[in-house]
N, CA, C and O atoms as a GROMACS GRO file, in nm:
protein
  476
    1GLN      N    1   1.309   1.431  -0.390
    1GLN     CA    2   1.306   1.339  -0.283
    1GLN      C    3   1.088   1.346  -0.246
    1GLN      O    4   1.010   1.441  -0.254
    2VAL      N    5   1.062   1.192  -0.207
    2VAL     CA    6   0.962   1.195  -0.177
    2VAL      C    7   0.991   1.163  -0.061
    2VAL      O    8   1.106   1.121  -0.052
    3GLN      N    9   0.904   1.167   0.086
    3GLN     CA   10   0.851   1.118   0.237
    3GLN      C   11   0.696   1.090   0.209
    3GLN      O   12   0.594   1.151   0.173
    4LEU      N   13   0.748   0.931   0.256
    4LEU     CA   14   0.580   0.859   0.250
    4LEU      C   15   0.540   0.833   0.393
    4LEU      O   16   0.588   0.737   0.452
    5VAL      N   17   0.472   0.897   0.439
    5VAL     CA   18   0.393   0.850   0.563
    5VAL      C   19   0.301   0.725   0.565
    5VAL      O   20   0.195   0.741   0.505
    6GLU      N   21   0.322   0.593   0.627
    6GLU     CA   22   0.171   0.516   0.649
    6GLU      C   23   0.087   0.547   0.822
    6GLU      O   24   0.139   0.568   0.932
    7SER      N   25  -0.048   0.538   0.783
    7SER     CA   26  -0.102   0.472   0.908
    7SER      C   27  -0.217   0.380   0.861
    7SER      O   28  -0.239   0.315   0.758
    8GLY      N   29  -0.306   0.409   1.026
    8GLY     CA   30  -0.406   0.285   0.967
    8GLY      C   31  -0.354   0.136   1.019
    8GLY      O   32  -0.438   0.047   1.004
    9GLY      N   33  -0.249   0.104   1.067
    9GLY     CA   34  -0.204  -0.048   1.098
    9GLY      C   35  -0.300  -0.102   1.250
    9GLY      O   36  -0.359  -0.053   1.346
   10GLY      N   37  -0.271  -0.213   1.198
   10GLY     CA   38  -0.364  -0.218   1.386
   10GLY      C   39  -0.416  -0.347   1.399
   10GLY      O   40  -0.471  -0.411   1.309
   11TRP      N   41  -0.402  -0.373   1.483
   11TRP     CA   42  -0.452  -0.518   1.522
   11TRP      C   43  -0.648  -0.534   1.503
   11TRP      O   44  -0.729  -0.457   1.555
   12VAL      N   45  -0.676  -0.636   1.428
   12VAL     CA   46  -0.828  -0.718   1.420
   12VAL      C   47  -0.864  -0.809   1.392
   12VAL      O   48  -0.827  -0.837   1.278
   13GLN      N   49  -0.918  -0.874   1.433
   13GLN     CA   50  -0.998  -1.038   1.439
   13GLN      C   51  -1.053  -1.047   1.248
   13GLN      O   52  -1.104  -0.972   1.165
   14ALA      N   53  -0.992  -1.208   1.260
   14ALA     CA   54  -1.048  -1.253   1.147
   14ALA      C   55  -1.186  -1.169   1.069
   14ALA      O   56  -1.275  -1.111   1.132
   15GLY      N   57  -1.178  -1.176   0.957
   15GLY     CA   58  -1.291  -1.130   0.898
   15GLY      C   59  -1.346  -0.938   0.914
   15GLY      O   60  -1.445  -0.872   0.881
   16GLY      N   61  -1.211  -0.909   0.984
   16GLY     CA   62  -1.291  -0.745   1.038
   16GLY      C   63  -1.221  -0.678   0.919
   16GLY      O   64  -1.172  -0.749   0.832
   17SER      N   65  -1.214  -0.543   0.911
   17SER     CA   66  -1.148  -0.455   0.846
   17SER      C   67  -1.024  -0.317   0.883
   17SER      O   68  -1.000  -0.263   0.990
   18LEU      N   69  -0.985  -0.301   0.792
   18LEU     CA   70  -0.854  -0.198   0.847
   18LEU      C   71  -0.861  -0.150   0.671
   18LEU      O   72  -0.893  -0.205   0.566
   19ARG      N   73  -0.792   0.040   0.730
   19ARG     CA   74  -0.816   0.079   0.608
   19ARG      C   75  -0.654   0.186   0.635
   19ARG      O   76  -0.643   0.267   0.727
   20LEU      N   77  -0.562   0.161   0.547
   20LEU     CA   78  -0.432   0.204   0.541
   20LEU      C   79  -0.440   0.336   0.432
   20LEU      O   80  -0.502   0.357   0.328
   21SER      N   81  -0.326   0.428   0.528
   21SER     CA   82  -0.319   0.574   0.489
   21SER      C   83  -0.232   0.607   0.412
   21SER      O   84  -0.240   0.721   0.456
   22CYS      N   85  -0.139   0.618   0.322
   22CYS     CA   86  -0.014   0.642   0.289
   22CYS      C   87   0.003   0.787   0.196
   22CYS      O   88   0.010   0.788   0.073
   23ALA      N   89   0.009   0.923   0.293
   23ALA     CA   90   0.061   1.056   0.251
   23ALA      C   91   0.166   1.082   0.198
   23ALA      O   92   0.273   1.052   0.251
   24ALA      N   93   0.158   1.139   0.090
   24ALA     CA   94   0.289   1.187   0.056
   24ALA      C   95   0.360   1.352   0.069
   24ALA      O   96   0.301   1.451   0.113
   25SER      N   97   0.464   1.346   0.030
   25SER     CA   98   0.498   1.454   0.057
   25SER      C   99   0.481   1.581  -0.042
   25SER      O  100   0.474   1.702  -0.017
   26ARG      N  101   0.478   1.524  -0.138
   26ARG     CA  102   0.410   1.629  -0.238
   26ARG      C  103   0.349   1.557  -0.357
   26ARG      O  104   0.375   1.438  -0.378
   27SER      N  105   0.276   1.622  -0.428
   27SER     CA  106   0.202   1.599  -0.526
   27SER      C  107   0.224   1.462  -0.602
   27SER      O  108   0.332   1.434  -0.655
   28ILE      N  109   0.123   1.387  -0.603
   28ILE     CA  110   0.112   1.224  -0.672
   28ILE      C  111   0.118   1.194  -0.780
   28ILE      O  112   0.159   1.092  -0.835
   29PHE      N  113   0.042   1.365  -0.847
   29PHE     CA  114  -0.026   1.351  -0.950
   29PHE      C  115   0.076   1.301  -1.062
   29PHE      O  116  -0.002   1.307  -1.158
   30SER      N  117   0.146   1.275  -1.094
   30SER     CA  118   0.221   1.257  -1.184
   30SER      C  119   0.375   1.162  -1.192
   30SER      O  120   0.480   1.170  -1.257
   31PHE      N  121   0.304   1.047  -1.057
   31PHE     CA  122   0.384   0.940  -0.988
   31PHE      C  123   0.333   0.842  -1.059
   31PHE      O  124   0.215   0.809  -1.071
   32LYS      N  125   0.480   0.776  -1.132
   32LYS     CA  126   0.447   0.690  -1.240
   32LYS      C  127   0.359   0.542  -1.200
   32LYS      O  128   0.320   0.465  -1.287
   33SER      N  129   0.335   0.519  -1.030
   33SER     CA  130   0.297   0.436  -0.982
   33SER      C  131   0.309   0.440  -0.795
   33SER      O  132   0.408   0.469  -0.728
   34MET      N  133   0.196   0.407  -0.757
   34MET     CA  134   0.211   0.404  -0.568
   34MET      C  135   0.149   0.233  -0.562
   34MET      O  136   0.102   0.167  -0.654
   35GLY      N  137   0.163   0.208  -0.460
   35GLY     CA  138   0.144   0.061  -0.409
   35GLY      C  139   0.176   0.057  -0.276
   35GLY      O  140   0.224   0.144  -0.202
   36TRP      N  141   0.130  -0.092  -0.251
   36TRP     CA  142   0.121  -0.156  -0.116
   36TRP      C  143   0.251  -0.244  -0.131
   36TRP      O  144   0.257  -0.277  -0.249
   37TYR      N  145   0.358  -0.297  -0.060
   37TYR     CA  146   0.380  -0.410  -0.033
   37TYR      C  147   0.379  -0.474   0.126
   37TYR      O  148   0.375  -0.403   0.226
   38ARG      N  149   0.383  -0.594   0.128
   38ARG     CA  150   0.411  -0.616   0.261
   38ARG      C  151   0.525  -0.770   0.300
   38ARG      O  152   0.586  -0.845   0.223
   39GLN      N  153   0.516  -0.768   0.438
   39GLN     CA  154   0.624  -0.841   0.418
   39GLN      C  155   0.588  -0.964   0.611
   39GLN      O  156   0.590  -0.941   0.732
   40ALA      N  157   0.568  -1.047   0.546
   40ALA     CA  158   0.550  -1.119   0.692
   40ALA      C  159   0.641  -1.159   0.773
   40ALA      O  160   0.751  -1.147   0.718
   41PRO      N  161   0.653  -1.214   0.915
   41PRO     CA  162   0.806  -1.272   0.956
   41PRO      C  163   0.812  -1.384   0.880
   41PRO      O  164   0.716  -1.452   0.845
   42GLY      N  165   0.972  -1.409   0.842
   42GLY     CA  166   1.040  -1.472   0.802
   42GLY      C  167   1.030  -1.532   0.612
   42GLY      O  168   1.073  -1.624   0.542
   43LYS      N  169   0.922  -1.379   0.595
   43LYS     CA  170   0.909  -1.447   0.437
   43LYS      C  171   0.940  -1.339   0.382
   43LYS      O  172   0.944  -1.243   0.459
   44GLN      N  173   0.969  -1.312   0.249
   44GLN     CA  174   1.026  -1.213   0.155
   44GLN      C  175   0.892  -1.132   0.155
   44GLN      O  176   0.782  -1.181   0.181
   45SER      N  177   0.914  -1.006   0.123
   45SER     CA  178   0.858  -0.893   0.069
   45SER      C  179   0.726  -0.935  -0.019
   45SER      O  180   0.704  -0.815  -0.040
   46GLU      N  181   0.655  -0.977  -0.066
   46GLU     CA  182   0.535  -0.946  -0.152
   46GLU      C  183   0.434  -0.787  -0.194
   46GLU      O  184   0.405  -0.695  -0.118
   47LEU      N  185   0.394  -0.806  -0.376
   47LEU     CA  186   0.309  -0.709  -0.436
   47LEU      C  187   0.225  -0.737  -0.340
   47LEU      O  188   0.208  -0.846  -0.287
   48VAL      N  189   0.158  -0.609  -0.312
   48VAL     CA  190  -0.003  -0.659  -0.263
   48VAL      C  191  -0.071  -0.581  -0.389
   48VAL      O  192  -0.114  -0.646  -0.484
   49VAL      N  193  -0.078  -0.459  -0.386
   49VAL     CA  194  -0.086  -0.352  -0.536
   49VAL      C  195  -0.073  -0.284  -0.570
   49VAL      O  196  -0.076  -0.196  -0.483
   50THR      N  197  -0.048  -0.235  -0.688
   50THR     CA  198  -0.018  -0.068  -0.741
   50THR      C  199  -0.094  -0.030  -0.800
   50THR      O  200  -0.186  -0.110  -0.818
   51VAL      N  201  -0.105   0.081  -0.855
   51VAL     CA  202  -0.209   0.157  -0.910
   51VAL      C  203  -0.126   0.287  -1.005
   51VAL      O  204  -0.065   0.377  -0.946
   52MET      N  205  -0.132   0.281  -1.134
   52MET     CA  206  -0.046   0.353  -1.213
   52MET      C  207  -0.120   0.477  -1.256
   52MET      O  208  -0.240   0.489  -1.233
   53THR      N  209  -0.074   0.537  -1.297
   53THR     CA  210  -0.129   0.702  -1.324
   53THR      C  211  -0.232   0.668  -1.372
   53THR      O  212  -0.314   0.716  -1.295
   54ALA      N  213  -0.295   0.608  -1.461
   54ALA     CA  214  -0.354   0.608  -1.535
   54ALA      C  215  -0.531   0.549  -1.455
   54ALA      O  216  -0.649   0.566  -1.485
   55ASP      N  217  -0.454   0.475  -1.340
   55ASP     CA  218  -0.567   0.438  -1.243
   55ASP      C  219  -0.610   0.282  -1.272
   55ASP      O  220  -0.703   0.210  -1.234
   56SER      N  221  -0.525   0.270  -1.338
   56SER     CA  222  -0.474   0.078  -1.352
   56SER      C  223  -0.427   0.032  -1.251
   56SER      O  224  -0.329   0.080  -1.194
   57THR      N  225  -0.510  -0.102  -1.203
   57THR     CA  226  -0.430  -0.176  -1.048
   57THR      C  227  -0.412  -0.310  -1.080
   57THR      O  228  -0.494  -0.369  -1.150
   58ASN      N  229  -0.326  -0.357  -1.042
   58ASN     CA  230  -0.266  -0.479  -1.054
   58ASN      C  231  -0.254  -0.540  -0.905
   58ASN      O  232  -0.158  -0.511  -0.833
   59TYR      N  233  -0.363  -0.631  -0.863
   59TYR     CA  234  -0.439  -0.714  -0.733
   59TYR      C  235  -0.300  -0.824  -0.741
   59TYR      O  236  -0.266  -0.856  -0.855
   60ALA      N  237  -0.220  -0.882  -0.621
   60ALA     CA  238  -0.147  -0.981  -0.612
   60ALA      C  239  -0.331  -1.114  -0.637
   60ALA      O  240  -0.450  -1.082  -0.633
   61ASP      N  241  -0.285  -1.212  -0.654
   61ASP     CA  242  -0.449  -1.271  -0.664
   61ASP      C  243  -0.455  -1.380  -0.494
   61ASP      O  244  -0.509  -1.491  -0.496
   62SER      N  245  -0.399  -1.330  -0.378
   62SER     CA  246  -0.402  -1.330  -0.258
   62SER      C  247  -0.508  -1.284  -0.203
   62SER      O  248  -0.582  -1.355  -0.134
   63VAL      N  249  -0.538  -1.094  -0.240
   63VAL     CA  250  -0.609  -1.026  -0.223
   63VAL      C  251  -0.717  -0.971  -0.284
   63VAL      O  252  -0.782  -0.875  -0.243
   64LYS      N  253  -0.738  -1.045  -0.402
   64LYS     CA  254  -0.803  -0.979  -0.518
   64LYS      C  255  -0.984  -0.994  -0.436
   64LYS      O  256  -1.000  -1.092  -0.362
   65GLY      N  257  -1.065  -0.928  -0.449
   65GLY     CA  258  -1.173  -0.922  -0.370
   65GLY      C  259  -1.182  -0.844  -0.279
   65GLY      O  260  -1.247  -0.741  -0.291
   66ARG      N  261  -1.119  -0.876  -0.170
   66ARG     CA  262  -1.080  -0.813  -0.062
   66ARG      C  263  -1.021  -0.706  -0.065
   66ARG      O  264  -1.107  -0.622  -0.037
   67PHE      N  265  -0.920  -0.654  -0.083
   67PHE     CA  266  -0.861  -0.570  -0.076
   67PHE      C  267  -0.887  -0.424  -0.241
   67PHE      O  268  -0.871  -0.450  -0.360
   68THR      N  269  -0.928  -0.286  -0.179
   68THR     CA  270  -0.908  -0.196  -0.261
   68THR      C  271  -0.830  -0.089  -0.268
   68THR      O  272  -0.812  -0.036  -0.159
   69ILE      N  273  -0.760  -0.020  -0.392
   69ILE     CA  274  -0.680   0.097  -0.330
   69ILE      C  275  -0.724   0.168  -0.391
   69ILE      O  276  -0.788   0.130  -0.489
   70SER      N  277  -0.712   0.311  -0.359
   70SER     CA  278  -0.764   0.401  -0.395
   70SER      C  279  -0.668   0.514  -0.390
   70SER      O  280  -0.584   0.492  -0.302
   71ARG      N  281  -0.642   0.665  -0.472
   71ARG     CA  282  -0.617   0.717  -0.497
   71ARG      C  283  -0.624   0.907  -0.478
   71ARG      O  284  -0.627   0.970  -0.583
   72ASP      N  285  -0.627   0.960  -0.388
   72ASP     CA  286  -0.687   1.116  -0.376
   72ASP      C  287  -0.552   1.205  -0.423
   72ASP      O  288  -0.456   1.211  -0.346
   73ASN      N  289  -0.549   1.258  -0.526
   73ASN     CA  290  -0.501   1.335  -0.567
   73ASN      C  291  -0.454   1.508  -0.504
   73ASN      O  292  -0.359   1.585  -0.495
   74ALA      N  293  -0.577   1.496  -0.479
   74ALA     CA  294  -0.544   1.640  -0.412
   74ALA      C  295  -0.518   1.660  -0.280
   74ALA      O  296  -0.514   1.771  -0.226
   75LYS      N  297  -0.493   1.509  -0.202
   75LYS     CA  298  -0.454   1.525  -0.047
   75LYS      C  299  -0.338   1.442  -0.090
   75LYS      O  300  -0.284   1.371  -0.005
   76ASN      N  301  -0.291   1.443  -0.224
   76ASN     CA  302  -0.139   1.379  -0.226
   76ASN      C  303  -0.159   1.195  -0.113
   76ASN      O  304  -0.065   1.160  -0.042
   77THR      N  305  -0.254   1.132  -0.120
   77THR     CA  306  -0.254   1.036  -0.060
   77THR      C  307  -0.345   0.898  -0.120
   77THR      O  308  -0.455   0.922  -0.170
   78VAL      N  309  -0.294   0.750  -0.115
   78VAL     CA  310  -0.322   0.659  -0.120
   78VAL      C  311  -0.428   0.570  -0.002
   78VAL      O  312  -0.413   0.555   0.120
   79TYR      N  313  -0.497   0.538  -0.062
   79TYR     CA  314  -0.561   0.426   0.075
   79TYR      C  315  -0.571   0.283   0.035
   79TYR      O  316  -0.622   0.251  -0.072
   80LEU      N  317  -0.522   0.193   0.122
   80LEU     CA  318  -0.593   0.055   0.113
   80LEU      C  319  -0.661   0.015   0.192
   80LEU      O  320  -0.631   0.014   0.311
   81GLN      N  321  -0.768  -0.027   0.147
   81GLN     CA  322  -0.923  -0.031   0.212
   81GLN      C  323  -0.916  -0.195   0.203
   81GLN      O  324  -0.959  -0.246   0.100
   82MET      N  325  -0.851  -0.302   0.330
   82MET     CA  326  -0.873  -0.419   0.352
   82MET      C  327  -1.004  -0.432   0.418
   82MET      O  328  -1.052  -0.369   0.512
   83ASN      N  329  -1.056  -0.540   0.336
   83ASN     CA  330  -1.183  -0.665   0.409
   83ASN      C  331  -1.166  -0.777   0.454
   83ASN      O  332  -1.059  -0.796   0.512
   84SER      N  333  -1.211  -0.830   0.449
   84SER     CA  334  -1.241  -0.996   0.512
   84SER      C  335  -1.130  -1.014   0.540
   84SER      O  336  -1.100  -1.121   0.487
   85LEU      N  337  -1.000  -0.954   0.620
   85LEU     CA  338  -0.905  -0.999   0.642
   85LEU      C  339  -0.876  -1.117   0.733
   85LEU      O  340  -0.928  -1.151   0.839
   86LYS      N  341  -0.759  -1.180   0.648
   86LYS     CA  342  -0.728  -1.339   0.741
   86LYS      C  343  -0.585  -1.334   0.813
   86LYS      O  344  -0.493  -1.253   0.796
   87PRO      N  345  -0.590  -1.404   0.868
   87PRO     CA  346  -0.475  -1.423   0.979
   87PRO      C  347  -0.335  -1.416   0.906
   87PRO      O  348  -0.234  -1.376   0.963
   88GLU      N  349  -0.337  -1.463   0.761
   88GLU     CA  350  -0.263  -1.485   0.658
   88GLU      C  351  -0.206  -1.322   0.615
   88GLU      O  352  -0.085  -1.304   0.626
   89ASP      N  353  -0.263  -1.245   0.582
   89ASP     CA  354  -0.278  -1.123   0.558
   89ASP      C  355  -0.174  -1.010   0.680
   89ASP      O  356  -0.133  -0.895   0.668
   90THR      N  357  -0.161  -1.122   0.804
   90THR     CA  358  -0.037  -1.054   0.907
   90THR      C  359   0.102  -1.006   0.849
   90THR      O  360   0.175  -1.084   0.787
   91ALA      N  361   0.141  -0.848   0.878
   91ALA     CA  362   0.242  -0.837   0.821
   91ALA      C  363   0.294  -0.696   0.802
   91ALA      O  364   0.220  -0.646   0.717
   92VAL      N  365   0.357  -0.634   0.827
   92VAL     CA  366   0.423  -0.502   0.800
   92VAL      C  367   0.400  -0.514   0.640
   92VAL      O  368   0.424  -0.601   0.556
   93TYR      N  369   0.322  -0.336   0.636
   93TYR     CA  370   0.255  -0.363   0.513
   93TYR      C  371   0.391  -0.186   0.465
   93TYR      O  372   0.421  -0.084   0.527
   94TYR      N  373   0.428  -0.240   0.334
   94TYR     CA  374   0.492  -0.093   0.258
   94TYR      C  375   0.456  -0.002   0.163
   94TYR      O  376   0.440  -0.039   0.047
   95CYS      N  377   0.440   0.123   0.200
   95CYS     CA  378   0.376   0.213   0.056
   95CYS      C  379   0.493   0.222   0.000
   95CYS      O  380   0.607   0.225   0.046
   96ASN      N  381   0.432   0.230  -0.152
   96ASN     CA  382   0.568   0.262  -0.250
   96ASN      C  383   0.560   0.381  -0.348
   96ASN      O  384   0.444   0.378  -0.386
   97ALA      N  385   0.606   0.456  -0.392
   97ALA     CA  386   0.581   0.574  -0.502
   97ALA      C  387   0.720   0.508  -0.597
   97ALA      O  388   0.827   0.486  -0.542
   98VAL      N  389   0.700   0.485  -0.726
   98VAL     CA  390   0.798   0.528  -0.860
   98VAL      C  391   0.757   0.629  -0.904
   98VAL      O  392   0.645   0.637  -0.953
   99VAL      N  393   0.857   0.746  -0.895
   99VAL     CA  394   0.869   0.833  -0.992
   99VAL      C  395   1.009   0.862  -1.097
   99VAL      O  396   1.129   0.876  -1.073
  100GLN      N  397   0.943   0.863  -1.201
  100GLN     CA  398   1.066   0.826  -1.356
  100GLN      C  399   1.040   0.969  -1.398
  100GLN      O  400   0.942   1.033  -1.436
  101THR      N  401   1.192   0.995  -1.373
  101THR     CA  402   1.207   1.123  -1.523
  101THR      C  403   1.270   1.095  -1.585
  101THR      O  404   1.298   0.975  -1.593
  102MET      N  405   1.348   1.214  -1.688
  102MET     CA  406   1.407   1.189  -1.826
  102MET      C  407   1.522   1.066  -1.843
  102MET      O  408   1.557   1.015  -1.950
  103ARG      N  409   1.575   1.030  -1.703
  103ARG     CA  410   1.693   0.974  -1.677
  103ARG      C  411   1.684   0.861  -1.617
  103ARG      O  412   1.772   0.776  -1.628
  104THR      N  413   1.573   0.845  -1.542
  104THR     CA  414   1.652   0.766  -1.432
  104THR      C  415   1.487   0.686  -1.330
  104THR      O  416   1.381   0.742  -1.360
  105THR      N  417   1.479   0.620  -1.270
  105THR     CA  418   1.391   0.593  -1.172
  105THR      C  419   1.353   0.621  -1.035
  105THR      O  420   1.382   0.511  -0.987
  106PHE      N  421   1.321   0.668  -0.966
  106PHE     CA  422   1.323   0.665  -0.830
  106PHE      C  423   1.183   0.562  -0.785
  106PHE      O  424   1.077   0.532  -0.839
  107ASN      N  425   1.273   0.518  -0.616
  107ASN     CA  426   1.168   0.452  -0.583
  107ASN      C  427   1.161   0.465  -0.397
  107ASN      O  428   1.229   0.416  -0.307
  108TYR      N  429   1.052   0.550  -0.403
  108TYR     CA  430   1.042   0.570  -0.245
  108TYR      C  431   0.949   0.454  -0.139
  108TYR      O  432   0.837   0.408  -0.162
  109TRP      N  433   1.013   0.434  -0.054
  109TRP     CA  434   0.923   0.384   0.028
  109TRP      C  435   0.894   0.452   0.217
  109TRP      O  436   0.972   0.513   0.290
  110GLY      N  437   0.800   0.422   0.235
  110GLY     CA  438   0.731   0.404   0.402
  110GLY      C  439   0.805   0.320   0.527
  110GLY      O  440   0.815   0.198   0.530
  111GLN      N  441   0.836   0.377   0.592
  111GLN     CA  442   0.853   0.304   0.706
  111GLN      C  443   0.782   0.185   0.764
  111GLN      O  444   0.838   0.114   0.848
  112GLY      N  445   0.643   0.160   0.715
  112GLY     CA  446   0.583   0.029   0.722
  112GLY      C  447   0.480   0.077   0.836
  112GLY      O  448   0.493   0.178   0.905
  113THR      N  449   0.362  -0.025   0.841
  113THR     CA  450   0.296   0.013   0.919
  113THR      C  451   0.244  -0.152   0.949
  113THR      O  452   0.250  -0.211   0.842
  114GLN      N  453   0.189  -0.255   1.073
  114GLN     CA  454   0.211  -0.343   1.131
  114GLN      C  455   0.054  -0.385   1.180
  114GLN      O  456  -0.011  -0.372   1.283
  115VAL      N  457   0.033  -0.440   1.051
  115VAL     CA  458  -0.085  -0.493   1.057
  115VAL      C  459  -0.088  -0.682   1.101
  115VAL      O  460  -0.029  -0.773   1.044
  116THR      N  461  -0.202  -0.690   1.247
  116THR     CA  462  -0.222  -0.830   1.293
  116THR      C  463  -0.367  -0.871   1.253
  116THR      O  464  -0.461  -0.793   1.270
  117VAL      N  465  -0.380  -0.982   1.205
  117VAL     CA  466  -0.497  -1.044   1.196
  117VAL      C  467  -0.559  -1.127   1.251
  117VAL      O  468  -0.629  -1.194   1.176
  118SER      N  469  -0.566  -1.163   1.406
  118SER     CA  470  -0.565  -1.266   1.470
  118SER      C  471  -0.714  -1.395   1.439
  118SER      O  472  -0.824  -1.370   1.392
  119SER      N  473  -0.673  -1.495   1.474
  119SER     CA  474  -0.818  -1.584   1.398
  119SER      C  475  -0.869  -1.608   1.514
  119SER      O  476  -0.976  -1.670   1.522
   0.00000   0.00000   0.00000
């Protein structure tokens, strides 16, 4: 079992920056991947970015060049640096961890943190 706790959301004006954190309850070193998803009001959840064990990343086109994911294995934490924020980035952001065992794959989610970008 893995608990994920997000922090760092809030309100910011367009063009501003925020950094989200996702702290895991145990070592993330062996996780298959970690990432961030978001869900805006009235819309489906969408991938923001994932980072794999080998540090390969996959960014949504809408955030490329503005958002950066990083992981600190020593702190069991993943960060999402968000720069040049736009009103369309407004959403609840969820941290995700994928843990793969010999038999199955587990998906874990945080409780979400609200990001609001005003124009």
